C-alpha positions as CSV (number, residue, x, y, z in Angstrom):
1,X,-20.5,47.2,-135.9
2,X,-17.6,44.9,-134.9
3,X,-14.2,46.1,-136.0
4,X,-11.1,44.0,-135.4
5,X,-7.5,44.5,-136.1
6,X,-6.2,43.4,-139.5
7,X,-3.8,40.5,-138.8
8,X,-4.0,38.5,-142.0
9,X,-4.4,38.9,-145.8
10,X,-7.9,37.5,-145.4
11,X,-8.7,40.2,-142.8
12,X,-7.4,42.8,-145.1
13,X,-9.4,41.7,-148.1
14,X,-12.5,41.4,-145.9
15,X,-12.0,44.9,-144.6
16,X,-11.7,46.3,-148.2
17,X,-14.9,44.5,-149.1
18,X,-16.7,46.0,-146.2
19,X,-15.3,49.5,-147.1
20,X,-16.8,49.1,-150.6
21,X,-20.2,48.2,-149.0
22,X,-20.1,51.2,-146.8
23,X,-18.7,53.7,-149.3
24,X,-20.8,56.8,-149.5
25,X,-22.2,56.4,-146.0
26,X,-23.3,59.7,-144.4
27,X,-21.1,61.3,-141.7
28,X,-22.2,60.9,-138.1
29,X,-24.0,57.7,-138.7
30,X,-23.1,54.2,-137.5
31,X,-22.1,53.2,-141.0
32,X,-20.1,56.4,-141.5
33,X,-18.3,55.8,-138.2
34,X,-17.6,52.2,-139.2
35,X,-16.3,53.4,-142.6
36,X,-14.0,55.9,-141.0
37,X,-12.5,53.4,-138.5
38,X,-12.1,50.7,-141.2
39,X,-10.3,53.2,-143.5
40,X,-7.9,54.1,-140.6
41,X,-7.2,50.5,-139.8
42,X,-6.6,49.6,-143.5
43,X,-4.3,52.6,-144.0
44,X,-2.2,51.5,-141.1
45,X,-2.0,47.9,-142.4
46,X,-1.0,49.1,-145.9
47,X,1.7,51.4,-144.5
48,X,3.2,48.5,-142.6
49,X,2.8,45.8,-145.3
50,X,3.0,47.7,-148.6
51,X,5.5,50.6,-148.0
52,X,6.0,53.0,-150.9
53,X,9.6,53.7,-151.7
54,X,10.6,57.3,-152.2
55,X,10.8,58.3,-155.8
56,X,14.1,58.2,-157.6
57,X,15.7,61.8,-157.8
58,X,15.9,61.8,-161.6
59,X,12.3,60.5,-161.9
60,X,11.2,63.4,-159.6
61,X,13.0,65.9,-161.8
62,X,11.4,64.4,-165.0
63,X,8.0,64.5,-163.2
64,X,8.4,68.2,-162.3
65,X,9.6,69.0,-165.8
66,X,6.5,67.4,-167.3
67,X,4.3,69.2,-164.8
68,X,5.8,72.6,-165.7
69,X,6.2,71.9,-169.4
70,X,10.0,72.2,-169.2
71,X,12.6,70.8,-171.6
72,X,16.1,69.6,-170.9
73,X,17.3,73.0,-172.2
74,X,15.4,74.7,-169.4
75,X,17.1,72.6,-166.8
76,X,20.5,74.1,-167.5
77,X,19.4,77.0,-165.2
78,X,19.2,74.5,-162.3
79,X,21.9,71.9,-163.1
80,X,24.6,73.9,-164.9
81,X,25.6,73.4,-168.5
82,X,23.7,71.3,-171.1
83,X,26.3,68.6,-170.7
84,X,25.6,68.5,-167.0
85,X,21.9,68.2,-167.7
86,X,22.5,65.3,-170.0
87,X,24.7,63.6,-167.5
88,X,22.3,64.0,-164.6
89,X,19.2,63.1,-166.5
90,X,21.1,60.2,-168.1
91,X,22.0,59.0,-164.6
92,X,25.7,59.3,-165.4
93,X,26.3,62.0,-162.8
94,X,24.9,62.4,-159.3
95,X,23.4,65.6,-158.1
96,X,25.6,67.9,-156.2
97,X,24.4,69.8,-153.1
98,X,24.4,73.0,-155.2
99,X,22.1,71.3,-157.8
100,X,19.8,70.0,-155.0
101,X,19.5,73.5,-153.5
102,X,18.8,75.0,-156.9
103,X,16.1,72.4,-157.7
104,X,14.6,72.8,-154.3
105,X,14.5,76.6,-154.5
106,X,13.6,76.9,-158.1
107,X,11.3,74.0,-158.8
108,X,10.1,73.2,-155.3
109,X,11.3,69.5,-155.5
110,X,11.7,68.4,-151.9
111,X,15.4,68.1,-151.0
112,X,14.8,64.8,-149.2
113,X,13.7,63.2,-152.5
114,X,16.7,64.6,-154.3
115,X,19.2,63.4,-151.7
116,X,18.1,59.7,-151.8
């Protein structure tokens, strides 16, 4: 087992290929240890080279609505009037701090996502 840092795209692809070969290796074996180390190194490389942007606040609201089977009408409880719901979900009005708090407390949408 020779594990090296990932410095290039070729190293990255090679590491992914080796992970596929090792996939399913038993814990506490040489192959299992190699798989664990490679996954850690690849994860570090991906975080640095392929960062994931935080979700858009409105997209996060739509996602939670879909998860909970909610409609725009249901959102008036958290955003105010139906017209406010339409404005926010239509991206014509930004969320206020009161709305953010209400969405955080009521729907458990993380405030840091809503404040971006």
